[in-house]
VOPAGU-2260 file (C-alpha; in pm, 1 decimal, decimal comma):
REM VOPAGU-2260
SITE   aa  ch    i         X         Y         Z
SITE  MET   A    0   -1553,4    1076,7   -1704,4
SITE  THR   A    1   -1437,1    1440,2   -1574,8
SITE  THR   A    2   -1225,0    1559,6   -1308,9
SITE  VAL   A    3   -1407,4    1610,5    -988,6
SITE  SER   A    4   -1479,7    1928,1    -827,8
SITE  ASP   A    5   -1212,9    2134,8    -645,2
SITE  ASP   A    6   -1398,8    2072,4    -304,3
SITE  ILE   A    7   -1341,8    1717,4    -323,6
SITE  THR   A    8    -967,9    1703,7    -456,1
SITE  SER   A    9    -789,4    2017,1    -343,3
SITE  SER   A   10    -652,4    2080,5       4,4
SITE  PRO   A   11    -653,8    2433,6     103,8
SITE  PRO   A   12    -317,6    2606,9     149,3
SITE  HIS   A   13    -319,9    2601,7     536,4
SITE  VAL   A   14    -326,5    2202,2     562,3
SITE  ASP   A   15     -33,0    2057,8     709,9
SITE  VAL   A   16     109,0    1773,7     534,3
SITE  ARG   A   17     396,5    1592,5     686,8
SITE  ALA   A   18     556,5    1249,8     738,2
SITE  VAL   A   19     468,1    1108,0    1086,5
SITE  PRO   A   20     814,5    1059,7    1233,7
SITE  GLY   A   21     955,4     711,8    1219,4
SITE  ASN   A   22    1109,1     726,4    1563,3
SITE  VAL   A   23     817,0     810,4    1764,0
SITE  LEU   A   24     896,4     496,6    1929,7
SITE  PRO   A   25    1261,3     385,0    2004,2
SITE  THR   A   26    1388,0     258,4    1628,6
SITE  VAL   A   27    1614,1     -32,0    1550,6
SITE  ALA   A   28    1790,7     -47,8    1224,8
SITE  ILE   A   29    1901,5    -359,8    1064,6
SITE  VAL   A   30    2208,3    -298,3     860,1
SITE  GLY   A   31    2461,5    -521,0     688,5
SITE  ARG   A   32    2608,5    -639,1     362,4
SITE  PRO   A   33    2393,0    -796,1     100,8
SITE  ASN   A   34    2229,6   -1164,7     164,7
SITE  VAL   A   35    2338,0   -1201,7     528,8
SITE  GLY   A   36    1943,0   -1235,9     594,4
SITE  LYS   A   37    1838,4    -890,5     703,0
SITE  SER   A   38    1499,5    -913,9     570,6
SITE  THR   A   39    1445,8   -1242,2     729,5
SITE  LEU   A   40    1536,2   -1123,7    1048,7
SITE  PHE   A   41    1327,3    -802,3    1001,9
SITE  ASN   A   42    1009,8   -1044,9     896,0
SITE  ARG   A   43    1066,5   -1258,2    1226,5
SITE  LEU   A   44    1086,7    -971,4    1440,8
SITE  VAL   A   45     773,7    -793,9    1319,5
SITE  LYS   A   46     627,5   -1133,2    1316,3
SITE  ARG   A   47     478,5   -1132,0     962,5
SITE  ARG   A   48     630,8   -1176,7     598,5
SITE  GLN   A   49     647,9    -775,8     532,0
SITE  ALA   A   50     962,8    -788,9     350,6
SITE  ILE   A   51    1053,2   -1002,0      19,3
SITE  VAL   A   52    1305,2   -1271,0     106,1
SITE  ARG   A   53    1521,9   -1388,0    -154,8
SITE  GLY   A   54    1855,6   -1545,1    -221,3
SITE  GLU   A   55    1952,9   -1279,9    -484,1
SITE  PRO   A   56    2191,5   -1000,3    -345,7
SITE  GLY   A   57    2026,9    -642,5    -344,9
SITE  THR   A   58    1675,2    -781,9    -315,6
SITE  THR   A   59    1591,9    -488,8     -75,5
SITE  ARG   A   60    1634,5    -134,4    -168,0
SITE  ASP   A   61    1393,5     108,6      35,2
SITE  ARG   A   62    1381,4     151,9     375,0
SITE  ASN   A   63    1107,0     -48,7     502,4
SITE  TYR   A   64     935,6      16,8     830,6
SITE  ALA   A   65     717,3    -180,1    1107,6
SITE  THR   A   66     650,0    -186,2    1458,8
SITE  THR   A   67     658,4    -474,3    1704,5
SITE  GLU   A   68     678,5    -548,0    2075,3
SITE  TRP   A   69     894,9    -759,7    2294,3
SITE  ARG   A   70     814,3    -819,2    2668,2
SITE  GLY   A   71     606,9    -504,8    2700,2
SITE  GLN   A   72     875,4    -280,7    2513,9
SITE  HIS   A   73     736,9    -129,1    2183,8
SITE  PHE   A   74     971,4     -27,5    1929,2
SITE  SER   A   75    1010,5      34,0    1544,0
SITE  VAL   A   76    1194,1    -183,9    1331,1
SITE  ILE   A   77    1368,6     -71,6     975,4
SITE  ASP   A   78    1498,6    -320,7     716,7
SITE  THR   A   79    1741,4    -171,3     502,8
SITE  GLY   A   80    1949,7    -272,0     177,0
SITE  GLY   A   81    2305,1    -429,6     159,3
SITE  LEU   A   82    2549,1    -166,3     245,4
SITE  LEU   A   83    2904,3    -143,9     117,6
SITE  GLY   A   84    2910,1    -508,6     -44,9
SITE  GLU   A   85    3086,9    -562,8    -355,9
SITE  GLN   A   86    2811,3    -780,4    -481,6
SITE  LEU   A   87    2581,9    -489,6    -472,3
SITE  THR   A   88    2641,2    -317,3    -801,6
SITE  GLY   A   89    2429,7    -138,4   -1070,8
SITE  PRO   A   90    2242,8     163,5   -1083,2
SITE  PHE   A   91    2086,0     136,0    -737,9
SITE  ALA   A   92    2410,3     116,2    -532,9
SITE  ASP   A   93    2450,7     454,8    -422,1
SITE  SER   A   94    2080,3     495,1    -377,1
SITE  VAL   A   95    2065,9     193,8    -140,8
SITE  ALA   A   96    2362,2     344,7      50,3
SITE  GLU   A   97    2158,9     687,9     107,3
SITE  GLN   A   98    1858,4     486,6     230,4
SITE  VAL   A   99    2089,7     318,2     461,2
SITE  GLU   A  100    2257,4     616,7     602,4
SITE  GLN   A  101    1928,6     765,1     654,1
SITE  ALA   A  102    1826,5     492,5     883,6
SITE  LEU   A  103    2124,1     475,9    1058,4
SITE  LEU   A  104    2054,3     869,5    1147,6
SITE  GLU   A  105    1701,7     764,1    1262,2
SITE  ALA   A  106    1800,7     482,0    1468,1
SITE  ASP   A  107    1810,2     432,7    1849,7
SITE  ALA   A  108    1979,1     128,3    1830,2
SITE  ILE   A  109    2170,7     -71,5    1541,1
SITE  VAL   A  110    2166,5    -456,4    1451,9
SITE  LEU   A  111    2465,9    -562,2    1228,5
SITE  VAL   A  112    2370,4    -879,1    1067,1
SITE  VAL   A  113    2652,9   -1109,7     968,0
SITE  ASP   A  114    2661,4   -1455,9     806,9
SITE  VAL   A  115    2822,0   -1729,3    1054,5
SITE  GLN   A  116    2816,8   -1981,9     770,5
SITE  VAL   A  117    3034,7   -1759,6     539,5
SITE  GLY   A  118    3261,5   -1611,1     841,4
SITE  PRO   A  119    3371,7   -1248,8     819,8
SITE  LEU   A  120    3450,7   -1085,6     491,5
SITE  PRO   A  121    3605,1    -744,4     379,5
SITE  ALA   A  122    3237,4    -593,3     355,7
SITE  ASP   A  123    3153,9    -685,1     718,4
SITE  GLU   A  124    3478,0    -522,3     808,0
SITE  ASP   A  125    3381,2    -226,4     610,3
SITE  VAL   A  126    3026,8    -189,7     803,3
SITE  ALA   A  127    3194,1    -238,8    1135,4
SITE  ALA   A  128    3439,4      61,4    1083,7
SITE  LEU   A  129    3143,2     268,8     998,5
SITE  LEU   A  130    2954,2     134,7    1294,5
SITE  ARG   A  131    3233,6     188,8    1560,3
SITE  GLU   A  132    3194,0     532,1    1506,2
SITE  ALA   A  133    2779,3     538,4    1582,5
SITE  ARG   A  134    2657,9     723,2    1879,6
SITE  GLN   A  135    2406,4     427,7    1926,2
SITE  PRO   A  136    2456,2      97,2    2091,0
SITE  VAL   A  137    2522,0    -166,9    1792,2
SITE  THR   A  138    2454,9    -541,4    1830,7
SITE  VAL   A  139    2630,5    -793,9    1616,9
SITE  CYS   A  140    2373,2   -1046,4    1515,8
SITE  ALA   A  141    2547,3   -1368,7    1386,1
SITE  ASN   A  142    2277,2   -1505,5    1164,4
SITE  LYS   A  143    2242,4   -1845,4     983,5
SITE  ALA   A  144    2348,8   -2043,2    1321,4
SITE  ASP   A  145    2105,8   -2331,1    1233,4
SITE  ASN   A  146    2283,1   -2545,3    1498,9
SITE  ASP   A  147    2508,4   -2566,4    1781,1
SITE  ALA   A  148    2835,6   -2574,8    1608,8
SITE  LEU   A  149    2767,7   -2295,0    1371,7
SITE  ALA   A  150    2646,1   -2103,6    1681,7
SITE  ALA   A  151    3003,3   -2168,3    1816,5
SITE  GLU   A  152    3145,8   -2032,3    1505,6
SITE  SER   A  153    3001,9   -1672,1    1612,0
SITE  ALA   A  154    3294,9   -1596,3    1853,3
SITE  GLN   A  155    3491,9   -1510,8    1527,2
SITE  PHE   A  156    3303,0   -1201,1    1496,0
SITE  PHE   A  157    3475,5   -1059,7    1802,9
SITE  GLY   A  158    3743,0    -929,3    1554,3
SITE  LEU   A  159    3469,2    -666,0    1449,6
SITE  GLY   A  160    3536,9    -469,6    1745,9
SITE  LEU   A  161    3145,6    -428,4    1842,0
SITE  GLY   A  162    3139,3    -662,4    2115,3
SITE  GLU   A  163    2978,3   -1024,6    2198,3
SITE  PRO   A  164    2813,0   -1141,3    1908,2
SITE  VAL   A  165    2459,2   -1287,2    1943,7
SITE  ALA   A  166    2428,6   -1644,2    1736,9
SITE  ILE   A  167    2057,3   -1678,3    1601,1
SITE  SER   A  168    1900,3   -1833,2    1285,6
SITE  ALA   A  169    1634,3   -1582,6    1174,3
SITE  HIS   A  170    1508,4   -1851,4     929,4
SITE  HIS   A  171    1436,3   -2106,4    1190,8
SITE  GLY   A  172    1375,9   -1873,7    1479,5
SITE  ARG   A  173    1656,1   -1991,2    1715,6
SITE  TRP   A  174    1786,1   -1755,1    2004,9
SITE  ILE   A  175    1560,2   -1471,2    1855,7
SITE  ASP   A  176    1469,0   -1400,1    2225,1
SITE  ASP   A  177    1833,5   -1374,0    2317,8
SITE  LEU   A  178    1895,5   -1100,3    2057,2
SITE  LEU   A  179    1558,5    -917,7    2162,6
SITE  ASP   A  180    1644,9    -941,6    2533,8
SITE  LYS   A  181    1983,4    -761,3    2420,7
SITE  VAL   A  182    1851,1    -483,6    2196,5
SITE  THR   A  183    1544,2    -393,6    2379,2
SITE  SER   A  184    1753,3    -345,1    2705,9
SITE  GLU   A  185    1911,8     -64,3    2543,6
SITE  LEU   A  186    1600,6     123,3    2424,7
SITE  ALA   A  187    1384,9     375,1    2621,5
SITE  VAL   A  188    1040,0     238,6    2749,8
SITE  ALA   A  189     768,9     356,7    2519,6
SITE  GLU   A  190     394,8     338,0    2507,4
SITE  PRO   A  191     242,8     160,0    2213,0
SITE  LEU   A  192     117,9     339,2    1933,7
SITE  GLU   A  193    -259,5     313,2    1817,9
SITE  THR   A  194    -145,1     187,1    1480,9
SITE  GLU   A  195    -508,0     126,7    1390,2
SITE  ASP   A  196    -600,1     496,0    1456,7
SITE  VAL   A  197    -565,6     608,0    1080,5
SITE  GLU   A  198    -844,9     769,6     878,0
SITE  CYS   A  199    -760,1     607,6     548,2
SITE  ARG   A  200    -525,9     313,2     435,9
SITE  LEU   A  201    -402,2     467,9      94,2
SITE  ALA   A  202    -221,2     225,5    -155,8
SITE  ILE   A  203     -23,4     390,6    -449,0
SITE  VAL   A  204     -55,8     141,0    -714,6
SITE  GLY   A  205       1,9     156,7   -1105,3
SITE  ARG   A  206     204,2     -19,1   -1365,4
SITE  PRO   A  207     566,2       9,1   -1359,7
SITE  ASN   A  208     752,5     316,9   -1403,9
SITE  VAL   A  209     458,2     559,7   -1406,8
SITE  GLY   A  210     595,9     762,3   -1134,1
SITE  LYS   A  211     452,2     570,7    -784,3
SITE  SER   A  212     756,0     617,1    -586,4
SITE  SER   A  213     797,5     982,7    -719,5
SITE  LEU   A  214     434,1    1072,9    -594,7
SITE  VAL   A  215     503,5     918,8    -206,9
SITE  ASN   A  216     833,7    1112,9    -168,4
SITE  ALA   A  217     652,3    1434,0    -295,8
SITE  LEU   A  218     385,9    1340,9     -30,0
SITE  LEU   A  219     613,7    1303,6     232,4
SITE  ARG   A  220     847,1    1566,0     137,5
SITE  ASP   A  221    1144,0    1329,2     169,2
SITE  GLU   A  222    1331,4    1083,1     -42,2
SITE  ARG   A  223    1203,7     796,7     122,1
SITE  MET   A  224    1180,2     565,1    -182,9
SITE  ILE   A  225    1452,4     501,5    -454,7
SITE  VAL   A  226    1326,8     663,0    -764,9
SITE  SER   A  227    1461,0     550,9   -1102,5
SITE  GLU   A  228    1347,7     528,1   -1479,0
SITE  VAL   A  229    1430,9     141,7   -1448,6
SITE  PRO   A  230    1100,8     -37,1   -1405,9
SITE  GLY   A  231    1089,4    -274,9   -1110,4
SITE  THR   A  232    1281,2     -44,2    -872,0
SITE  THR   A  233    1018,5     -58,7    -585,6
SITE  ARG   A  234     985,9    -417,1    -469,7
SITE  ASP   A  235     835,5    -435,3    -109,7
SITE  ALA   A  236     522,1    -264,5     -34,3
SITE  VAL   A  237     641,7      -1,8     208,5
SITE  ASP   A  238     411,1     157,8     457,6
SITE  THR   A  239     448,8     497,7     602,1
SITE  LEU   A  240     210,5     724,4     832,8
SITE  LEU   A  241     127,7    1059,0     695,8
SITE  SER   A  242     -51,8    1372,9     890,1
SITE  PHE   A  243    -273,3    1554,3     636,0
SITE  GLY   A  244    -411,0    1839,5     843,4
SITE  GLY   A  245    -431,5    1650,0    1152,7
SITE  GLN   A  246    -545,1    1315,8     994,0
SITE  ARG   A  247    -348,2    1017,5     982,4
SITE  VAL   A  248    -319,7     826,7     674,3
SITE  SER   A  249    -103,1     498,2     611,7
SITE  LEU   A  250      53,8     538,8     286,1
SITE  VAL   A  251     178,8     237,0      99,1
SITE  ASP   A  252     397,9     241,4    -212,0
SITE  THR   A  253     386,0     -85,0    -406,3
SITE  ALA   A  254     574,3    -233,9    -678,5
SITE  GLY   A  255     458,2    -190,4   -1029,8
SITE  ILE   A  256     186,0    -449,0   -1143,4
SITE  ARG   A  257     193,9    -617,4   -1479,1
SITE  ARG   A  258     -34,0    -897,1   -1611,2
SITE  ARG   A  259      -5,3   -1216,9   -1458,1
SITE  GLY   A  260     150,0   -1382,4   -1797,5
SITE  ARG   A  261     412,1   -1094,2   -1828,1
SITE  VAL   A  262     532,6   -1129,2   -1450,8
SITE  GLU   A  263     872,3   -1290,3   -1422,3
SITE  PRO   A  264     922,9   -1568,4   -1149,6
SITE  GLY   A  265    1122,7   -1473,5    -836,8
SITE  ILE   A  266    1149,4   -1126,2    -696,8
SITE  GLU   A  267     899,5    -973,3    -967,9
SITE  ARG   A  268     641,0   -1219,0    -893,7
SITE  ALA   A  269     680,4   -1153,7    -494,0
SITE  SER   A  270     676,7    -794,3    -563,6
SITE  VAL   A  271     343,6    -788,0    -754,0
SITE  ARG   A  272     203,0   -1034,1    -483,4
SITE  ARG   A  273     278,4    -802,7    -228,2
SITE  ALA   A  274     133,2    -497,0    -413,1
SITE  GLY   A  275    -196,0    -716,5    -462,4
SITE  ALA   A  276    -206,2    -747,8     -74,2
SITE  ALA   A  277    -159,7    -379,4     -11,5
SITE  VAL   A  278    -477,5    -300,5    -245,3
SITE  LYS   A  279    -666,9    -586,2     -63,7
SITE  ARG   A  280    -626,7    -418,1     286,5
SITE  ALA   A  281    -659,0     -59,4     123,6
SITE  ASP   A  282    -957,6     149,4     212,6
SITE  VAL   A  283    -863,1     343,0    -117,9
SITE  SER   A  284    -625,6     272,5    -402,6
SITE  ALA   A  285    -460,2     596,0    -595,8
SITE  VAL   A  286    -419,0     449,1    -955,5
SITE  VAL   A  287    -141,9     628,0   -1095,8
SITE  ILE   A  288    -119,9     680,8   -1474,7
SITE  ASP   A  289     131,7     825,9   -1689,5
SITE  ALA   A  290     -51,5    1081,7   -1858,4
SITE  ASN   A  291     197,5    1144,8   -2110,0
SITE  GLU   A  292     196,1     815,2   -2248,0
SITE  GLY   A  293    -183,5     764,7   -2223,1
SITE  VAL   A  294    -428,9     488,5   -2068,7
SITE  THR   A  295    -284,7     160,3   -2160,8
SITE  SER   A  296    -444,3    -216,9   -2114,0
SITE  GLN   A  297    -223,3    -248,6   -1836,7
SITE  ASP   A  298    -370,2      89,6   -1647,0
SITE  LEU   A  299    -701,0     -89,2   -1688,4
SITE  HIS   A  300    -587,6    -386,8   -1575,2
SITE  VAL   A  301    -457,3    -218,4   -1231,4
SITE  LEU   A  302    -792,3     -52,7   -1208,5
SITE  GLY   A  303    -998,9    -369,6   -1269,1
SITE  MET   A  304    -784,6    -519,4    -969,6
SITE  ALA   A  305    -849,0    -229,7    -744,0
SITE  LEU   A  306   -1227,6    -268,3    -796,2
SITE  ASP   A  307   -1251,0    -632,0    -764,5
SITE  ASP   A  308   -1091,2    -590,4    -422,4
SITE  GLY   A  309   -1364,6    -339,5    -331,7
SITE  ALA   A  310   -1131,7     -77,0    -263,1
SITE  GLY   A  311   -1211,6     322,9    -320,3
SITE  ILE   A  312   -1051,3     452,9    -623,4
SITE  VAL   A  313    -863,0     775,4    -691,9
SITE  ILE   A  314    -726,7     814,1   -1065,0
SITE  VAL   A  315    -395,0    1025,4   -1039,9
SITE  MET   A  316    -322,7    1125,6   -1381,8
SITE  ASN   A  317      89,8    1188,8   -1331,2
SITE  LYS   A  318     308,8    1425,2   -1534,5
SITE  SER   A  319      82,5    1678,6   -1567,9
SITE  ASP   A  320     397,8    1925,1   -1630,6
SITE  LEU   A  321     474,5    1734,0   -1964,5
SITE  VAL   A  322      90,5    1704,6   -2068,8
SITE  ASP   A  323      25,9    2075,8   -2014,0
SITE  ALA   A  324     287,6    2172,9   -2236,7
SITE  GLU   A  325     120,0    2011,9   -2544,6
SITE  ASP   A  326    -205,8    2207,9   -2641,2
SITE  GLY   A  327    -544,9    2002,5   -2607,6
SITE  MET   A  328    -373,4    1700,7   -2466,1
SITE  ARG   A  329    -514,3    1710,5   -2117,1
SITE  ASN   A  330    -864,7    1699,9   -2294,2
SITE  SER   A  331    -766,3    1421,8   -2507,6
SITE  ARG   A  332    -632,5    1218,2   -2232,0
SITE  GLU   A  333    -947,3    1273,2   -2025,0
SITE  ARG   A  334   -1156,7    1162,4   -2309,9
SITE  GLN   A  335    -955,4     861,1   -2374,1
SITE  LEU   A  336    -987,8     752,8   -1990,3
SITE  ALA   A  337   -1357,4     819,4   -2036,7
SITE  GLY   A  338   -1372,1     555,8   -2312,0
SITE  ARG   A  339   -1150,5     298,1   -2200,1
SITE  ALA   A  340   -1246,2     291,3   -1821,2
SITE  ARG   A  341   -1606,3     351,0   -1817,6
SITE  PHE   A  342   -1635,7      82,0   -1540,8
SITE  VAL   A  343   -1480,8     316,3   -1279,5
SITE  ASN   A  344   -1636,9     653,8   -1451,0
SITE  TRP   A  345   -1750,1     742,3   -1062,3
SITE  ALA   A  346   -1374,4     776,0    -969,9
SITE  PRO   A  347   -1237,5    1109,2    -930,5
SITE  ILE   A  348    -924,4    1191,6   -1163,7
SITE  ILE   A  349    -655,1    1401,7   -1009,5
SITE  TRP   A  350    -390,0    1564,2   -1223,4
SITE  VAL   A  351     -49,0    1609,9   -1044,6
SITE  SER   A  352     295,5    1623,5   -1129,8
SITE  ALA   A  353     516,8    1439,6    -863,7
SITE  LEU   A  354     825,5    1560,8   -1018,6
SITE  THR   A  355     735,4    1942,4    -961,7
SITE  GLY   A  356     488,7    1873,6    -658,3
SITE  ASP   A  357     211,2    2025,3    -824,5
SITE  ALA   A  358    -139,1    1911,1    -673,8
SITE  VAL   A  359      15,9    1622,6    -513,3
SITE  ASP   A  360    -160,0    1708,7    -176,4
SITE  SER   A  361    -497,9    1681,7    -368,3
SITE  VAL   A  362    -428,7    1299,9    -379,3
SITE  VAL   A  363    -448,5    1239,8     -17,8
SITE  GLY   A  364    -757,4    1503,3      -3,0
SITE  ALA   A  365    -955,9    1295,0    -291,6
SITE  ALA   A  366    -865,4     953,9     -76,6
SITE  LEU   A  367    -989,2    1087,6     226,1
SITE  HIS   A  368   -1308,1    1211,2      80,3
SITE  VAL   A  369   -1345,8     850,7     -91,4
SITE  ALA   A  370   -1285,5     674,9     239,5
SITE  GLU   A  371   -1543,0     872,8     419,3
SITE  ALA   A  372   -1797,6     810,0     170,5
SITE  ARG   A  373   -1709,0     425,4     159,3
SITE  ARG   A  374   -1799,4     435,5     539,8
SITE  GLN   A  375   -2135,4     598,4     520,5
SITE  LYS   A  376   -2476,9     443,0     590,7
SITE  VAL   A  377   -2787,0     525,5     433,8
SITE  PRO   A  378   -3098,7     533,9     625,5
SITE  THR   A  379   -3376,2     279,7     511,1
SITE  PRO   A  380   -3626,9     548,9     463,5
SITE  ARG   A  381   -3407,5     757,6     263,5
SITE  LEU   A  382   -3331,2     479,8      56,6
SITE  ASN   A  383   -3655,7     350,6      -9,1
SITE  ALA   A  384   -3817,7     711,2     -94,4
SITE  MET   A  385   -3540,9     707,8    -374,2
SITE  LEU   A  386   -3628,8     348,8    -478,4
SITE  ARG   A  387   -3968,5     493,4    -516,1
SITE  GLN   A  388   -3868,7     784,9    -708,6
SITE  ALA   A  389   -3637,6     595,1    -929,0
SITE  GLN   A  390   -3920,6     333,7   -1028,9
SITE  VAL   A  391   -4151,8     627,9   -1112,2
SITE  GLU   A  392   -3883,0     751,8   -1327,9
SITE  ARG   A  393   -3780,5     462,4   -1496,1
SITE  PRO   A  394   -3990,9     144,6   -1441,0
SITE  PRO   A  395   -3801,3    -200,1   -1473,8
SITE  ALA   A  396   -3897,1    -406,6   -1756,1
SITE  THR   A  397   -4160,9    -684,5   -1741,5
SITE  TYR   A  398   -4089,2   -1063,3   -1702,0
SITE  ARG   A  399   -4322,5   -1288,7   -1905,8
SITE  GLY   A  400   -4563,6   -1032,1   -1911,0
SITE  LYS   A  401   -4584,9    -916,9   -1553,6
SITE  ARG   A  402   -4423,3    -610,2   -1380,7
SITE  ILE   A  403   -4094,7    -648,8   -1196,3
SITE  ARG   A  404   -4144,7    -492,9    -858,9
SITE  PHE   A  405   -3877,2    -380,7    -629,0
SITE  TYR   A  406   -4061,6    -399,6    -275,6
SITE  TYR   A  407   -3804,8    -246,8     -55,2
SITE  GLY   A  408   -3403,2    -205,5      -5,8
SITE  VAL   A  409   -3162,7    -184,5     284,1
SITE  GLN   A  410   -2812,9     -84,8     319,3
SITE  THR   A  411   -2670,9    -420,0     433,9
SITE  GLU   A  412   -2280,8    -339,6     445,8
SITE  GLU   A  413   -2025,7     -82,8     457,4
SITE  ALA   A  414   -1681,6     -24,1     328,9
SITE  PRO   A  415   -1743,6    -134,9      44,2
SITE  PRO   A  416   -2111,7     -43,0      56,3
SITE  ALA   A  417   -2376,3    -306,0     -37,7
SITE  PHE   A  418   -2756,4    -293,8    -101,3
SITE  THR   A  419   -2993,5    -533,7     -85,9
SITE  PHE   A  420   -3299,7    -518,5    -245,1
SITE  PHE   A  421   -3616,8    -745,8    -233,8
SITE  VAL   A  422   -3773,4    -806,1    -560,8
SITE  ASN   A  423   -4056,5   -1033,2    -699,0
SITE  TYR   A  424   -3843,8   -1183,0   -1000,1
SITE  PRO   A  425   -3464,2   -1099,0    -888,7
SITE  ASP   A  426   -3320,5   -1328,3   -1192,9
SITE  ALA   A  427   -3530,0   -1159,4   -1435,4
SITE  VAL   A  428   -3368,7    -815,0   -1344,7
SITE  HIS   A  429   -3134,4    -671,5   -1633,7
SITE  PHE   A  430   -2788,5    -562,4   -1503,0
SITE  SER   A  431   -2864,7    -215,8   -1656,5
SITE  TYR   A  432   -3130,0    -162,1   -1426,8
SITE  GLU   A  433   -2903,3    -255,4   -1125,0
SITE  ARG   A  434   -2642,0      -1,7   -1276,3
SITE  PHE   A  435   -2915,4     253,7   -1315,6
SITE  LEU   A  436   -3007,0     197,2    -928,4
SITE  MET   A  437   -2676,2     230,7    -817,0
SITE  GLY   A  438   -2586,9     529,4   -1016,4
SITE  ARG   A  439   -2890,8     681,6    -837,3
SITE  ILE   A  440   -2775,7     602,6    -500,9
SITE  ARG   A  441   -2442,4     700,7    -606,3
SITE  ARG   A  442   -2559,1    1070,2    -679,9
SITE  ALA   A  443   -2840,6    1083,5    -417,6
SITE  PHE   A  444   -2601,9    1006,4    -120,6
SITE  GLY   A  445   -2241,9    1102,0    -240,0
SITE  PHE   A  446   -2052,7     800,0    -279,8
SITE  GLU   A  447   -1777,8     937,1    -506,8
SITE  GLY   A  448   -1535,4     705,6    -572,6
SITE  THR   A  449   -1641,4     400,8    -416,8
SITE  PRO   A  450   -1766,4      88,0    -583,5
SITE  LEU   A  451   -2123,6     -28,5    -463,2
SITE  ARG   A  452   -2244,4    -383,7    -458,8
SITE  CYS   A  453   -2620,7    -477,1    -528,8
SITE  VAL   A  454   -2791,0    -791,7    -398,7
SITE  LEU   A  455   -3125,7    -910,0    -539,6
SITE  ARG   A  456   -3350,4   -1120,8    -310,0
SITE  GLY   A  457   -3691,9   -1272,7    -358,3
SITE  ARG   A  458   -3940,8   -1120,2    -134,0
SITE  GLU   A  459   -4064,2   -1489,4     -33,6
SITE  PRO   A  460   -3792,4   -1715,1    -127,4
SITE  SER   A  461   -3963,3   -2011,1      62,7
SITE  GLU   A  462   -4251,7   -2003,4    -170,2
SITE  ARG   A  463   -4043,2   -1921,4    -486,0
SITE  ASP   A  464   -3779,3   -2114,5    -651,2
SITE  ASP   A  465   -3584,6   -1779,8    -738,2
SITE  GLY   A  466   -3353,7   -1788,0    -438,5
SITE  GLY   A  467   -3169,5   -1465,4    -493,4
SITE  ARG   A  468   -2842,2   -1340,3    -650,3
SITE  ARG   A  469   -2562,1   -1128,7    -594,6
SITE  ARG   A  470   -2404,2    -854,5    -832,1
SITE  GLY   A  471   -2057,5    -726,4    -777,8
């Protein structure tokens, strides 16, 4: 396994790389102290469970974006971490506050979430004092009003000086329409975005603390994600649109993935589940490896997970600034990767430094190349010409003294590509010959970075009891 050619991985100097602004649509920021139900409301507004919801204060850390609509009005929603709460302590408090501040700068309207069951707290007063100076309209959302009696208690939040509170229950979906009517009435009308119009859905995955969030920030030229040496800093799978030379890429930062037996219940388990879901819907997974530490068993686990889900794969060897400082270490790491990750020896390898920004754009360039390869369709005549030549160069083994014959093949699926071959004895074909054929297809038609599936079927299944079999 070696690094791939520059024409695949490198972006020319003139390529424009930038984050697609989050405020292309009107934007609503959800803010408040910790544990008032901001992420529950966010999920309710965007109509899916995108943000992790837990009872522990400080669950949300990074800004989480999604788009939604109400009565024909399309807008973006930003979920934020808890602001100015005494319960929010530890190494991320300042970083969360910076993320909330950035969300407020981007927002066209603000929803301040408070807890009607607890009543006004000093932390709510602190947030309200900040928002009374805001240029945007602010709606006080009295959450957890699970019955009419609790809804009546929302009046106690008049004292925040931000107008009449709207009582809701985000968990039960009560009175959400009243909140949406009020918030959207203050937004400019906007046309919906073509959210599916992306060239590539790129998931940034890897074990904890290998530099995934640093890589995302380097690609976006923005401190969008909180970065820390503490493993497990990222929790939600956060989507961001990136423009790369005019091509739209949906970039997803994910939580660090550990083996199932090592994942703690609660927030970490939910984070890993979200990371797995991001890989399943991705066209390409950029698997980030800490090149300074070398290839670990957990890195192989993440690569295997991406392979099982059929995603294209780009291997990102991060921290090249540290590796290049040691003579021969880069070659040593590539030999180690070639020996331990032979099952993805077709994946391009990109050396980057997320810290310095060196070569980070090559990750997107390689991912776009892999996504294009993943979608290509091989003409049947060309496929069968290759199949005939392959059988001449390396005939299949015999079966009970009879020659195994591949009659013809056809590409039956794309993204990921799958090829069906009709054979006289499908169950007798050794897996090494399937691997040989997939290798020939990959080289002949340029399927860099994408897994290929092989399906073997009997030519006359009605007359034979072979059936057929499917190889992953």
